[in-house]
Every structure is written in C-alpha cells, then in structure tokens.
C-alpha positions in Angstrom: 0.1 0.2 0.1 1.7 3.2 -0.7 2.6 5.8 1.8 2.0 9.4 1.1 4.2 11.9 2.7 3.5 15.8 3.3 5.8 17.5 1.7 7.3 20.5 4.2 7.7 24.3 3.4 10.7 25.0 4.9 11.0 28.1 3.4 10.3 31.5 4.2 7.8 33.7 2.3 8.5 37.0 0.7 5.6 38.5 3.1 6.6 36.9 6.1 10.4 38.9 5.8 8.8 42.1 5.0 6.5 41.6 7.8 9.9 40.7 9.6 11.7 43.6 9.2 8.9 46.2 9.6 8.9 44.4 13.2 12.2 45.1 13.6 12.3 48.4 12.4 9.1 49.3 14.6 11.3 47.6 17.7 14.4 49.5 17.0 12.3 52.8 16.7 10.4 52.1 20.3 14.3 51.6 21.7 15.8 54.6 20.4 12.9 56.8 21.2 13.0 55.1 25.0 16.5 55.8 25.5 16.2 59.6 24.2 13.6 59.8 26.7 15.3 58.9 29.1 18.1 61.3 28.4 20.8 58.6 28.1 22.6 60.9 25.1 22.2 63.7 27.1 24.1 62.5 29.7 27.2 60.3 27.3 27.6 64.0 26.3 27.5 65.5 30.0 29.9 62.7 31.5 31.8 63.6 29.1 31.8 67.3 29.5 32.5 66.7 33.0 35.8 64.6 32.3 37.4 67.0 30.0 37.0 69.5 32.9 38.0 67.5 36.0 41.4 66.7 33.9 41.5 70.0 33.1 41.2 71.0 37.1 43.9 68.3 37.4 46.5 69.3 35.9 45.8 72.8 37.1 46.2 71.8 40.6 49.4 69.7 40.2 51.0 72.5 38.5 49.7 74.8 41.5 51.1 72.2 43.8 54.5 71.7 41.4 55.1 75.8 41.6 54.6 75.4 45.5 57.2 73.0 46.0 59.8 75.7 45.3 61.6 78.1 47.5 60.0 79.7 49.6 57.7 76.5 50.1 53.6 76.3 50.1 53.9 80.0 48.5 52.3 81.2 45.3 52.2 84.8 44.0 49.2 86.4 41.6 51.4 86.2 39.1 52.5 82.6 39.7 49.4 82.1 39.7 47.9 83.7 36.6 50.5 82.3 34.4 49.7 79.2 35.0 46.1 79.7 34.5 47.1 81.4 30.8 48.7 78.5 30.4 45.0 76.7 29.6 43.0 79.6 28.9 42.1 83.3 29.5 42.1 84.2 32.7 38.8 86.4 34.0 39.2 88.7 36.5 37.1 90.8 39.0 36.7 94.3 38.7 39.4 94.6 41.3 41.7 92.9 39.4 41.6 89.7 41.3 41.8 86.2 39.6 38.3 84.4 39.5 38.5 82.4 37.4 39.5 81.1 33.8 37.3 80.4 29.9 39.3 77.0 28.9 41.0 76.8 24.8 37.6 74.3 25.3 35.3 77.0 26.1 34.7 76.0 29.2 34.2 78.2 32.2 36.2 77.2 35.8 36.0 79.4 38.8 39.3 79.7 40.6 37.4 78.4 43.8 36.6 75.6 42.2 40.5 74.6 41.3 42.2 76.5 44.8 41.5 77.8 47.0 44.8 79.0 49.0 45.7 82.4 49.1 48.5 83.9 47.4 51.7 86.0 48.5 52.7 89.4 47.5 54.2 89.2 44.0 58.2 90.4 44.4 58.5 92.6 41.4 61.1 91.7 38.8 62.0 92.7 35.2 60.5 90.1 33.5 63.4 89.9 30.7 64.3 86.2 30.0 62.3 85.0 27.6 59.7 83.5 29.2 55.6 84.4 27.9 54.1 87.8 29.1 50.6 86.4 29.4 49.7 90.3 29.8 51.3 91.5 26.7 50.8 88.1 24.7 54.5 88.0 23.4 57.6 86.4 24.7 59.3 89.0 27.0 63.1 90.2 25.7 66.0 87.8 26.9 68.7 90.4 28.2 71.8 88.9 27.8 74.8 89.8 30.2 76.2 93.2 28.7 72.3 94.0 27.6 70.0 96.8 28.8 66.7 97.7 28.2 66.0 101.1 27.0 63.2 102.9 25.9 62.3 106.6 25.1 59.7 108.6 26.4 57.3 110.9 24.9 59.3 113.9 24.7 62.4 111.6 23.0 64.7 110.9 26.3 66.4 108.1 26.5 65.4 105.4 29.5 66.5 103.0 31.2 64.0 100.0 31.5 64.1 99.8 35.5 61.4 96.9 37.8 59.2 99.8 38.1 58.9 100.9 34.4 59.3 98.0 32.2 55.2 98.2 31.5 56.5 101.2 29.2 59.4 99.1 27.9 57.4 97.7 25.0 53.8 96.7 23.3 53.6 95.0 19.9 49.7 95.5 19.4 50.4 99.0 19.3 53.9 99.3 17.2 56.5 99.9 19.6 59.0 97.4 19.9 61.7 96.7 22.6 65.1 97.8 22.4 68.3 97.2 24.5 71.7 98.3 24.6 74.9 97.1 24.6 78.4 98.2 26.2 79.6 100.1 23.4 76.5 102.0 22.5 75.0 100.2 20.2 71.2 99.4 19.5 69.2 95.9 19.4 65.7 95.2 18.6 63.7 92.3 20.0 62.1 90.2 17.3 60.0 88.0 19.0 58.5 83.9 18.2 55.7 84.6 15.8 53.6 82.3 13.4 52.4 83.7 10.5 49.9 83.9 7.0 50.2 85.8 4.1 46.9 86.4 2.9 48.5 86.5 -1.2 51.8 85.1 -1.3 53.6 84.3 -4.2 52.8 87.9 -6.2 54.6 90.8 -6.8 52.0 92.8 -5.2 52.6 93.9 -1.4 50.1 91.4 0.5 48.8 91.3 4.3 50.7 89.3 6.7 49.0 88.7 9.3 51.0 87.7 12.7 50.5 86.2 16.2 53.1 85.7 18.9 53.5 82.3 20.1 55.7 80.9 23.3 59.0 78.8 23.1 57.1 75.6 23.8 54.6 76.0 21.0 56.0 73.9 18.1 52.7 73.6 16.0 51.3 76.1 14.0 47.5 76.9 14.5 44.9 76.7 12.0 44.6 79.8 11.1 48.5 80.5 10.2 50.5 79.0 8.0 54.0 78.6 9.3 55.9 79.0 12.6 58.3 81.4 10.9 61.7 79.1 10.7 63.6 81.8 12.2 62.7 80.8 15.9 62.8 76.8 14.9 64.9 74.1 15.6 66.2 72.8 12.2 68.9 70.3 14.0 68.8 66.6 14.3 66.5 67.5 18.0 64.4 69.5 15.9 63.0 69.3 12.2 66.2 67.4 11.4 66.3 69.1 8.1 69.4 70.7 7.9 68.7 73.6 8.6 67.1 74.3 4.8 65.0 76.9 5.6 67.3 78.9 7.9 66.7 77.9 11.5 68.9 78.1 14.8 69.5 74.5 16.8 67.1 75.2 19.3 63.7 76.3 19.5 64.0 79.8 20.4 61.4 82.8 22.0 63.4 85.5 19.8 66.5 87.2 19.0 68.0 90.5 18.9 68.7 92.1 15.6 70.8 95.1 15.1 68.8 98.5 15.3 71.2 99.4 12.3 73.6 98.0 9.6 77.2 98.3 11.3 78.7 101.2 11.0 82.5 102.3 12.2 83.8 103.5 15.5 85.2 106.8 16.2 83.3 108.9 13.6 81.4 112.0 15.2 78.8 113.1 12.8 76.4 115.9 13.7 73.2 116.6 12.1 72.1 120.0 11.5 69.5 120.3 9.9 70.5 117.6 7.6 73.9 119.5 6.6 76.4 116.9 8.1 79.9 118.0 10.0 82.1 115.0 10.6 85.1 114.1 12.7 87.1 111.3 11.9 90.0 109.6 14.1 91.3 106.5 13.9 93.4 106.3 16.4 94.2 103.8 18.9 92.8 105.3 21.8 89.5 106.0 20.5 89.3 103.1 17.8 88.9 98.7 19.3 90.3 97.0 16.8 90.0 93.0 16.8 92.4 90.4 16.2 91.3 89.7 12.6 93.2 90.9 9.1 91.2 92.0 6.4 91.3 89.0 4.0 90.6 91.2 0.6 90.4 94.1 -0.6 89.1 95.9 -3.7 92.1 97.8 -6.0 89.6 100.6 -7.0 88.6 101.2 -3.2 91.4 100.7 -1.3 91.1 102.7 2.1 87.5 102.7 4.5 86.0 105.6 6.2 88.8 105.2 9.0 91.2 105.8 6.6 93.0 102.4 7.0 95.0 101.0 3.6 93.0 97.5 3.2 95.4 96.7 0.3 97.7 96.0 3.3 95.2 93.4 5.5 95.0 95.4 8.5 93.2 94.0 12.0 89.2 94.8 11.4 88.0 97.4 14.1 85.3 96.0 15.9 81.2 97.6 14.3 78.8 99.4 15.9 75.4 99.7 15.6 74.4 103.0 16.0 72.7 106.1 14.2 74.8 108.8 12.5 77.6 106.1 11.7 79.3 105.5 8.1 77.9 102.6 7.2 80.7 99.8 7.7 81.6 98.6 4.1 84.6 97.6 1.8 84.4 94.8 3.7 83.9 90.7 1.8 81.2 88.7 2.5 83.4 86.3 4.6 85.4 89.1 6.4 81.7 90.5 7.6 80.7 86.9 8.9 83.9 86.6 10.5 83.8 89.9 12.0 79.8 89.4 13.0 81.1 86.3 15.3 83.9 88.0 17.1 81.0 90.2 18.7 80.2 87.7 21.7 84.1 87.5 22.2 84.8 91.2 22.8 83.3 91.0 26.5 85.6 94.4 27.1 84.4 96.0 24.4 80.1 95.0 23.8 80.3 93.2 27.5 78.8 89.8 26.2 79.4 86.8 27.6 79.9 83.8 24.9 79.0 81.4 27.1 75.5 82.9 26.7 75.2 84.9 24.1 75.8 83.9 20.6 76.5 86.6 17.3 76.3 86.2 13.8 75.6 87.5 10.5 72.7 88.2 9.5 70.9 85.2 7.8 68.0 85.5 4.9 65.8 83.8 7.3 66.5 86.2 10.1 65.6 89.3 7.5 62.3 87.8 6.4 61.1 87.3 10.1 62.0 91.5 10.3 60.7 92.4 7.2 57.4 90.3 7.8 56.8 91.8 10.8 57.2 95.2 9.5 54.6 94.5 6.7 52.4 93.0 9.6 49.9 95.3 11.8 52.5 95.5 14.6 54.9 97.4 12.4 53.8 99.2 9.2 50.5 97.6 8.3 51.7 97.4 4.4 53.3 101.1 4.6 57.3 100.3 2.9 59.6 101.9 5.3 61.2 105.3 3.9 64.2 105.2 1.9 67.8 106.0 3.3 69.3 108.0 0.2 72.2 109.9 2.3 75.7 109.5 1.7 78.8 111.2 1.6 81.8 111.6 -1.0 84.1 113.7 1.3 87.0 111.5 0.9 86.5 109.8 -2.6 87.0 106.6 -3.5 85.6 105.6 -0.5 82.1 107.2 -0.3 79.7 105.5 2.4 76.6 105.9 3.7 74.7 107.5 6.7 73.3 105.2 9.4 70.0 106.4 10.5 68.9 108.9 8.0 65.8 109.0 5.7 63.6 111.2 3.8 60.8 111.9 5.0 59.1 112.7 1.3 60.1 116.3 1.5 62.8 117.8 -1.1 66.2 117.9 1.1 64.6 116.3 4.3 67.5 113.9 5.0 66.9 113.7 9.2 67.9 111.3 11.7 65.8 110.5 14.8 67.7 108.9 17.7 68.1 111.3 20.2 66.2 114.5 19.3 67.1 116.2 16.4 65.3 119.8 15.9 63.7 119.2 19.0 61.9 116.9 17.6 61.5 112.9 18.0 59.1 112.6 15.2 61.4 113.6 12.4 62.5 110.8 10.2 60.6 107.8 12.1 59.9 107.0 8.7 63.0 105.2 8.4 61.8 102.6 11.1 60.7 99.6 10.7 57.4 100.5 13.5 56.9 104.4 12.1 58.3 105.2 15.2 62.1 105.4 17.0 61.4 102.1 18.5 62.0 100.3 15.3 64.6 98.9 12.9 65.7 101.3 10.3 67.3 101.3 7.3 65.7 98.2 5.8 65.6 100.4 2.7 68.4 101.6 1.3 71.6 102.8 3.4 73.3 99.9 2.1 72.8 96.4 0.3 73.0 94.2 3.9 75.1 90.6 3.3 73.5 87.9 4.6 75.1 84.4 5.3 73.2 82.8 2.2 74.3 81.7 -1.2 74.5 78.9 -3.8 76.9 76.2 -4.2 77.5 76.4 -7.6 81.4 76.2 -7.4 82.6 79.7 -9.1 85.7 80.7 -7.4 84.3 84.2 -5.7 82.9 81.5 -3.2 86.4 80.3 -2.0 87.9 84.5 -2.5 85.5 86.3 -0.5 83.8 83.6 1.2 86.1 80.8 2.4 85.2 81.7 6.2 82.0 80.0 6.2 81.1 78.6 2.7 81.5 75.4 1.1 83.5 76.3 -2.3 82.9 72.9 -4.0 80.0 72.5 -7.1 77.1 70.6 -5.9 73.6 70.9 -6.8 72.2 69.3 -4.2 74.3 71.0 -1.5 70.9 73.1 -0.4 69.9 69.6 1.1 72.4 69.4 3.3 75.4 71.8 3.3 73.4 74.5 5.3 74.3 75.3 9.0 72.5 77.3 12.0 74.7 80.3 10.7 74.5 79.7 7.0 71.3 78.9 3.9 72.5 77.0 0.9 70.2 77.5 -1.6 69.4 75.4 -5.0 70.6 76.3 -8.3 70.1 75.2 -11.8 73.4 74.0 -14.1 72.4 77.0 -16.7 72.9 79.1 -13.3 71.1 82.2 -14.9 69.0 84.3 -12.0 65.9 83.0 -13.4 66.3 79.8 -13.8 68.0 79.4 -10.3 65.0 81.0 -9.3 62.4 78.9 -11.0 64.6 75.5 -9.3 64.1 77.4 -5.9 60.1 77.3 -6.8 59.8 74.3 -8.2 61.2 72.8 -4.8 59.0 74.6 -2.4 57.0 72.6 -0.6 54.7 72.5 2.5 57.8 72.3 4.6 60.3 74.3 2.3 60.9 78.0 0.9 59.3 79.8 2.8 60.0 82.6 5.9 62.8 84.6 4.0 60.9 86.7 2.1 62.0 85.2 -1.5 59.6 83.6 -3.0 56.6 84.4 -0.9 57.5 88.0 -1.8 58.1 87.7 -5.8 57.5 86.0 -9.0 60.6 85.9 -10.5 64.3 86.0 -10.2 65.4 89.4 -12.1 64.0 92.7 -12.6 61.8 94.2 -10.0 58.7 91.6 -9.4 59.3 91.7 -5.4 57.3 93.3 -3.2 57.2 97.1 -3.5 58.7 96.9 -6.9 61.9 95.9 -5.4 64.8 94.3 -6.6 64.4 90.1 -7.7 68.0 89.2 -8.5 68.5 85.3 -7.4 72.5 84.6 -7.1 74.0 83.0 -10.2 77.6 82.4 -11.6 79.9 85.1 -10.5 77.6 86.5 -7.9 76.4 83.5 -5.8 75.6 85.3 -2.4 72.9 87.0 -1.2 72.1 90.8 -0.2 68.8 92.8 1.3 67.2 95.9 1.3 68.9 98.0 -1.6 71.7 100.7 -1.2 71.3 104.5 -0.8 71.7 104.9 -5.1 68.6 101.8 -5.6 65.6 104.7 -5.5 62.3 102.6 -5.4 63.9 99.2 -6.1 65.4 99.2 -2.9 63.1 97.8 0.3 62.6 95.0 2.5 61.2 92.9 0.1 64.5 93.7 -2.4 66.8 90.8 -2.8 70.2 90.7 -4.9 73.1 88.4 -5.9 76.6 89.9 -5.0 80.4 88.5 -5.8 80.9 88.5 -2.1 84.1 91.4 -3.2 84.4 94.5 -0.6 82.4 97.7 -2.0 82.1 101.1 -0.9 77.9 100.7 -1.1 77.5 97.2 0.4 77.6 96.3 4.2 76.4 93.8 7.3 74.2 93.6 10.2 74.3 91.4 13.6 72.1 89.2 15.9 72.3 88.1 19.0 71.0 84.9 20.4 70.7 83.9 23.8 72.1 80.0 24.5 
C-alpha cells in the first residue's frame, strides 16, 4: 500500500520577511525613543564634558602644587597663579583685578574656587626679561643677556633705562612699540619675538597683508588659522625638525632674537646733523678705535681705503663694528670678513660686554631678514606701508664714499633726517625710516647699504673661495641645499644653467609645505630678475659670478630698494655693501 508523505515547506515567504523587517524597525525606533526620552545620550555628553573639565582642573592643581614645592615652600604669588592659569585658557578677573577663574581653550568656564582655595603671597616685582611668556602682553619677553640693558624712549624722546618699576613702558608690539636694548659699546638692538604668520596673497609682486601671532617658546605646532611658525625661531637640528637648517632655522626652539637696530657702522665717527647738513670728524687713533685681532683678507683695487682711513691693501686689523645712528656704514669689507667679524662680537667682552657662553652673535641670515620684514609688514609694524628710503651718502674722501646709518627722507625734498636723540627738538622727524614708523623700530631696511646675509648657492664659482671661504662650501654641488646649510648660513638650490631666472625657477620648483618659506623671497616675489618683489624691489637671485645674497638695497637704488629686495653679489669689498648682526641667547 502506498504511503503518502506531506511535503514540508521549510522556506520563508517574501511577505513574512517584509513583515519581520517592519517589526524589527518598529522595535528599534521604540528602543531609540526610549533611550532619548530617558536622556541617556545627553547624560553621555555631559559625562564627557565633566571628565574633560576634571582633567583640566587636575592639571592646573598639579602645576600649582609643583610651584608651591619651589622655595619658599608653600607660597604662590598672584602673578605665578595667573601664569599657570594662562597656559589653559583666558584668565578672567573681577573689577578689582583679582582672578576669578578661566575660560579654557575648549570653551569651559571654570571658577578659581573650583581649582584652588588657598591664598597668594604678595608678588615680588622682578624685571621680566628672560624670554619667558608675558601673559599680559601675549608675547615672549625680551631676553636680556649679560652686557645688555633694556631701554626705551619717553614721549619727549629721552632715552630711559628699563627698570622693574617702568618695565610696562618698555614694549607693546600690538601698538607698534618694539623692545630695544643697548650693549656696553652703545650699540642698539631690537627684539624680534617668536611668531607664526600667514600671508593673505603670497607669490605675487603686489604687497599683501601678513598676519602675525606671537607664540610661546614651547609651541612647536602652527595654529589652524596660520600657515607657518617662522623658521628663524625653530630648531632645524637633528633634535628638532632634522632638516639640516634648510629654511634658516637655529639649533633650538628660541623665544626670539636681537637684531641690530642699524647696519654696522665704523667707530670714531662724530657726525652732527644740523637741519640736514652733516659735519664730520673722523679719528682712527688707537685710543678711540678698538680693533679685533682679525685681519681683512681681501680688498677692492678700486676702493683701497675705508672710513677710518685704513689702507686695505696691507690687510690691516678689522675694527669692531658699532650699530648706531649717524655713523659711516661699515663698507669695503667682503662677505667672508663681515661674517668673521660678526662672529667676533660675542667674544669681544671688553668692548660689547657680552658673555660668549650665554650669547651667540652672527651675520644676519635670510630667514632672520625675512622675520624682520614680515613683522614690519604686519599690523605690529607698518601695516603694509613701505619703510622710507635712506638715500644719504657722503663722498668727502672719495673714492671710499659711504652711506650714513639712521638717515631717511620723509618725502620732502632735501629732508634728510635722523631720529635717535632729539634733532631739531622734534622726535617725530625721520621716523618713517623705521620698521614701526616710530623710534622703537629697526632702521635702514630700505636703502643705506646692500646688507650681506649669510646665504649663497654652491655653484663652485671662484668667488665663493675668494670672498667667502670663512663660511661657504666652495665645491660645486647642485644638491648642496639639502645637506650643507648650517645654523649660521643657508645654502640655496641652483640650476645647471646658473642664470638668476633659472635659479629662481629651480628654487620655486622645490617649494613645498616644509621648504621655501620665511625668507622673503618666493613668498614676496614672482621671478628671479627685474623688480618683481613687493613694492617694486629688486628680484635678482644669486648666479654664476654673483653667488652670494644681499638684501634691502643701497642709497642709489631708489624705488628698487626695500625690505623685500634681494640681490646676487660676488661677495667682494665694495663701497655700497655692508652687513648687520644678530644676537641669540644660548
């Protein structure tokens, strides 16, 4: 007898599948609504917020505790407390000036009572001049080294020594007042603080806005609203960026540097400015001029004497430079000799008063020139207005005619004036020759003399060894820029055809997010020849027989001179070439 078996349907119909999915979606929606209604998501966000605030409070408390462990034990001053809180956000104060809390960088409001309930001891006033962050002025304080004295000028143009009591008058970069100091020889120096920057429209021949933000020495990452930390303040060594100083970095992260207020000048020139007419007395006797133990290594056969009347053909000792107004610019000196002499500044303790174990001195680099030029272009300086030209020179004892430091024209015919001190009893005269438009700035960025910088191309030209052997690599090396720069000198790439335009194109072609910025060359020009730098400045990259850089223009350059001008030179002694020095704390 046949057995009939009922066939089982083990599958799921499409209708059943759709119904199942709908039911699951309904259940999921109910579950999410239940979670939302119960505030679980909100409580999770609140828990995250409370955790972050607690973490900040703990860090601040630890910082306060560490400060209290320093002698005298258990004490913390109002200023120290403000400095600690300032690391984490904006310090909030009451109407009486007391600290009531902070607004953290993340936007959290935290009361001081939630962090610290102890009192503070009375602040012992000290001169803040160690390069540390000044939280009230939002800039690194000037770092005075041994042999340096802070100075400023009062409203009547009188030079005032900085003290604990008057230090608030020393500088205010947001109001174009830059910090100044003097060394024991009477030379003037200007503090350039560490900053990050952004150029609104780089790589054009038309001057653009430069935004600058001062940053602490400890900040090594650029903020999102800016493009670069300026390389002159960065560590390019193996302990830092490890890029062989390609952008002109230093060998440590630094809070700032001191730049000479004026180009180098000769000692023993007594120059009096009487309504634009100069009278000069020159003396090079041993009792008025201090000479180094370094000899001139080269001279120009057409210009065999200098402003001191020395016969350069006999390779005499080089006198120490001074950086003052109304001196004859230190010319008729090769780039190698000016490099050597700049290095000697830190060692000449009896003259400048510096201590070589605490201060480094060197000839200005392109990166440092760029740092000054960018700050000048920003709202902390001239806000885009070009520094006025110093077109004054004398030919009293031709053929060694030379420029006069600290002079400028204010736009009036024959108005050749200076500002340091009180000529004509008017301290406003001539300030347009300054990077700030007032007496506190850096002078002669436009005109005076072409200023040699420690920068060159390694094209193997004979002039490298003839005039720059004290600091250059003299062998031809097209990749020298990758390996041969030092913290004192910057090597640039060049093209095998070695013309100024081709060398510029080669440098521009290597531009990247990590190379080719800060030196006021690519970012502020368009070609390597002509006058395509900002403000119609010279744009001639080094090439063939002119492998060295010079900056700024001289007294004859007219509209082609300026803070963004650059030029190739053979490095030989010449009457319209000079130099400027920089000091860095070590």
